[in-house]
N, C-alpha and C positions, 0 to 999 in steps of 0.2 A: 557736307557739301560746301563748295566755295563758289562765289560769284566773281566774275571778272568782266570789266568793261573798259574800253578806251573810246574816247570821244574825239574824233578827228574833225575839227572845224575847217570848213572849206570856204573859199571866197564866194561872195554873193552872186557873182556871175559865172560860177563853176557850172559846167554842163553835167547835171546829175545823171544823165544818160550813161556817162562813163561808169558811175558806181553801179547803176542798175545792170549794165552789161557785164561788169566785173562779177557781180553776184550771180547772174544768170549763167555765166560760163564757168564759174569756179565754186559756187556755193555748195555743190554736191560733195566737194572734197572733204568737208568736215562731217558729212553724214556718217554715223557710226564711229566717230573718232574715239579713241581710247578714253574711257571714264567721263565722256561728255554726256550729261543728261540732255541738254539742248543748247544750241547756239542760235540766237536771233540776229539776223542781218538787218539792222535798223538804219533808217535815214530820216533826217528832217530836211524840209525844203523851205527856204525863205519865202514868206508870204502864204504858205499853205498851212492850214490848221493853226493859224496864229503863231507860227514859228518865225523867229527873228533871223535865223541863219541856216545855211546849208551845212549838213554834217553827216558823217558816217560813223555809227556808234554801235558796233557789235556787242552783244551781251551774251556771256557764256555762263552756264551753270554746270559746274564740274561735280562729279560724285566724290572725288578726292583730289589730292594734289598731284598724283602721278600724271594724269592727262594734261593738267595745266602746265606742269614742268616740261613735259614733252613738247607741248605746243610752243612755249616760250623759248626753250633752249635747244631744240633739235631742228631748227631751220624753218619751221612753219611761220613763226612771227616775223622772220626776216622779210617775208613778202610785204608786210605792213611797213617795216622800216625802209625798204627800198622804194616803195611807192609813195609813202607819206611822211617819211622821216621818223625820228625818235618820238614816241608817244608815251605819256604817263598811263600806266595801267592801274585802274582803280580796282581794289579788292574788297569784297564784302562777304558777309556770312548770311546765308539764307536762314530766316527765323520762322517764317510761315510760307508754306508752299501748297497751294490747292490745285496745282496744274495737273492735267491729265493729257492723254493723247489728243484731246479735242483742240488744244492750242494750235494745232497745225492748220485749222480752218480760219484762224483769225487774221485780219488784215492790218490791225493796228495794235500798238502797245501804248498805253497811257501811263505816264509816270508822275507821281506826286512825291515830293521830297519834304521831310519833316525833321526838325531838330529834336534831339533827345536832350532835354534840359536837365541840369543838375538836380538831383533829388535825393532824399534820404535813403531810398531803397529802390532797387530795380526788380524786386520780387513781384511777380505777376505782371511784368511789363508787357508780355505778349498779349495778355487779356486787355490791357489798357490800349494797346495799339488797335486791337480788334474793335474796341468801343469807339475809336476816333476816326477810323478811316471810312470813306464813303461806302455805302452799301449799293453796289451796282448789280442789279439782278442778272442771274445767269451768266456771270462773269468770273472766270478763274483769275487768281492773282498770286503774286509772289511778294513777300516782304524781305528786304535785304538790309542789314544794318552794318554800320562801320563804327566800331568803338574808338578808332583813331580820330575820327571827325565828329563823333557823337551825332550821327544822322541816320535816318532810315529812309529807304526808298520803297514805295509801293508801286508795283508794276501790274496793271490790269490788262488782260488780253481782251481786246474789243473787236467786235465784228460790226457794230453799228455806232457811229460817232454821236448819234442823237442821245445816247445813254449818258454822255459826259459833257454835253454842251454847257452846262451850268457850273462846271468844275474848273479850277485853275490847275494847270500842269502842262506837261509836254506830251504831244502826240507824235509818235514815231510811225512811219510806214514800215511794215514787216515785209521785206523782199523775199526772204527764204528762212525756213527753220530747219536746221540740222538736228536730228534727234538720235537717241541711242538705238 
């Protein structure tokens, strides 16, 4: 699997209704997209859930590179370029994936980012991550790492924000989920 995300920062006075309408009118177009496990249409809004800025940050989990390549190089990503300009696309590798079809019922995605510090061995690193991430009951999650930046991201699918009030991270609103 391959993870892909671009983070489009928007002005603080940007009318987020534009993004919500865009997703409402077009989100279905990636439902059952080739090799897509799921795509999350994510936003943050300045002042909501302690977010400092408005943003549109879709997150994709691809089963392999064919669908990702089709999306980027067969005209689909051109919609992002024409609407928001050239964006950096962050790529990562899923390490732990506990997600099921139940994610479709979640309203929020909670992200925690951690650094992978230099160490003598990465043997059993997956187990070390599991020991150090928060245990949020009845919550599915995904861990994605990037060896280029030596960081990992933990994405928790949340239906109740009270489960994470004491934790530091980014809360995204999930506007739509396209699934396989």
